C-alpha positions as CSV (number, residue, x, y, z in Angstrom):
1,X,53.6,-23.5,29.2
2,X,51.8,-26.0,31.5
3,X,52.1,-23.6,34.2
4,X,50.2,-21.0,31.9
5,X,47.6,-22.9,31.1
6,X,47.1,-23.7,34.4
7,X,47.1,-20.5,35.5
8,X,44.9,-19.4,32.9
9,X,41.9,-22.4,34.0
10,X,42.3,-20.7,37.3
11,X,42.0,-16.6,35.8
12,X,38.4,-18.3,33.7
13,X,37.6,-20.6,37.0
14,X,33.4,-21.2,36.3
15,X,32.5,-21.6,39.6
16,X,31.3,-18.9,41.6
17,X,32.0,-19.1,45.6
18,X,28.9,-19.8,48.1
19,X,30.6,-17.2,51.0
20,X,32.0,-14.2,51.8
21,X,35.7,-15.8,51.9
22,X,35.8,-18.8,49.2
23,X,34.6,-15.8,46.8
24,X,37.6,-13.7,48.2
25,X,40.5,-16.5,48.3
26,X,38.5,-16.8,44.3
27,X,39.5,-13.1,43.8
28,X,43.0,-13.4,45.3
29,X,43.5,-16.9,42.9
30,X,41.9,-14.8,39.7
31,X,44.5,-11.8,40.3
32,X,47.3,-13.4,41.4
33,X,46.5,-15.4,37.4
34,X,45.8,-12.2,36.2
35,X,49.4,-11.1,36.8
36,X,51.1,-13.7,35.4
37,X,49.2,-14.0,32.3
38,X,50.1,-10.5,32.1
39,X,54.0,-10.8,33.0
40,X,54.3,-13.9,30.3
41,X,51.9,-12.2,28.1
42,X,53.9,-9.4,25.8
43,X,50.2,-7.1,25.9
44,X,50.5,-5.3,29.1
45,X,46.7,-4.1,31.1
46,X,47.0,-1.3,32.8
47,X,45.8,-2.1,36.3
48,X,44.8,-0.1,39.8
49,X,46.0,-0.9,42.8
50,X,43.5,0.1,45.8
51,X,44.5,-0.9,49.7
52,X,41.7,-2.9,50.5
53,X,43.5,-3.5,54.5
54,X,46.5,-1.3,56.5
55,X,48.5,-4.7,55.3
56,X,46.7,-6.4,52.1
57,X,47.0,-4.9,48.9
58,X,44.5,-6.2,45.8
59,X,45.5,-5.4,42.1
60,X,42.4,-5.1,40.2
61,X,41.7,-4.3,36.0
62,X,41.0,-0.7,35.8
63,X,37.9,0.8,34.2
64,X,37.7,3.9,32.7
65,X,33.7,4.1,33.7
66,X,33.6,2.4,36.1
67,X,33.2,4.3,39.6
68,X,36.3,2.2,41.4
69,X,34.2,2.3,43.8
70,X,33.1,-1.6,45.6
71,X,30.0,-3.1,48.0
72,X,30.3,-6.5,50.1
73,X,27.5,-8.1,48.8
74,X,25.7,-10.5,51.2
75,X,26.6,-14.0,50.3
76,X,21.8,-14.0,49.6
77,X,22.1,-11.1,47.7
78,X,25.3,-12.2,45.5
79,X,23.6,-15.9,45.1
80,X,20.6,-14.3,44.0
81,X,22.3,-11.2,41.5
82,X,23.8,-14.3,39.9
83,X,21.4,-17.0,39.6
84,X,19.6,-14.3,37.8
85,X,22.9,-13.6,35.1
86,X,23.4,-17.2,35.2
87,X,19.3,-17.3,33.8
88,X,20.2,-14.5,31.3
89,X,23.0,-16.2,30.1
90,X,22.2,-19.4,29.3
91,X,19.1,-17.2,27.5
92,X,21.6,-15.2,24.9
93,X,23.2,-19.1,24.7
94,X,20.0,-20.4,23.6
95,X,19.6,-16.9,21.0
96,X,23.4,-17.9,19.4
97,X,21.7,-21.4,18.5
98,X,18.5,-20.2,18.0
99,X,21.1,-18.8,14.9
100,X,23.2,-21.5,14.3
101,X,19.9,-23.4,13.0
102,X,17.7,-20.9,11.0
103,X,15.4,-20.5,13.9
104,X,12.4,-18.5,12.2
105,X,13.4,-14.0,12.8
106,X,9.9,-13.6,15.3
107,X,11.3,-17.0,17.4
108,X,14.4,-15.0,18.2
109,X,13.0,-11.5,18.5
110,X,11.0,-13.1,21.3
111,X,14.0,-14.5,22.9
112,X,15.6,-11.1,22.7
113,X,12.4,-9.5,24.1
114,X,12.6,-12.2,26.6
115,X,16.6,-11.5,27.8
116,X,15.7,-7.8,27.7
117,X,13.3,-8.3,30.0
118,X,15.5,-10.9,32.5
119,X,17.6,-7.7,32.1
120,X,15.6,-5.1,33.4
121,X,14.4,-6.9,36.2
122,X,18.1,-8.1,36.9
123,X,18.3,-3.5,37.1
124,X,15.2,-3.4,39.4
125,X,16.7,-5.8,42.0
126,X,20.3,-5.0,42.2
127,X,19.4,-0.7,42.0
128,X,16.8,-1.9,44.6
129,X,19.8,-3.0,47.1
130,X,21.7,-0.1,45.7
131,X,19.7,2.2,47.8
132,X,18.4,0.6,50.9
133,X,22.2,-0.5,51.8
134,X,24.5,2.4,49.2
135,X,22.4,5.7,49.7
136,X,20.8,5.3,52.5
137,X,24.4,4.1,54.1
138,X,25.2,7.0,52.7
139,X,22.6,10.2,53.5
140,X,22.9,8.6,57.1
141,X,26.2,8.9,57.4
142,X,25.7,12.0,56.6
143,X,26.8,12.3,52.3
144,X,24.6,14.9,49.9
145,X,26.9,13.9,46.9
146,X,25.4,10.8,46.7
147,X,21.5,12.0,46.0
148,X,23.3,13.8,42.7
149,X,25.0,10.1,41.8
150,X,21.9,9.0,42.6
151,X,20.2,11.2,39.6
152,X,23.0,10.4,37.5
153,X,22.6,6.8,37.6
154,X,18.6,7.1,36.8
155,X,19.1,9.4,34.0
156,X,21.4,7.5,32.7
157,X,19.2,4.3,33.2
158,X,16.0,5.9,31.9
159,X,17.7,6.9,27.8
């Protein structure tokens, strides 16, 4: 049972590594922990095996709504996006606290509007990065299908 608790602690790591190598090592540790948890529990998770190199394979939880594509982000981009998400997470926890303390409705609504604005800002930064990297690289490589993907993405974001 102690091994299971250790495995769950590894899987739920909250520390965010700063370098690409540290992120890769953390990802591998989490994948190993997820595998151990899945093997020891009665619940089976759907997994997809993705070949990352000719000799290395990683296991990722399959998500029916994800494209299956991945992107290697620079350390700076990764840190910026993670910092934004941590701030948003803190704001949401603050709203939970307000609700627990029976704060006045308009005060909570103002904080929800602030979270919404922060998420919109996160989306703008991520979309800009996507356009400058993924879309630009695919167009340079002659893959015009990326434009169809972009149109669908923009339609979904503008709902």
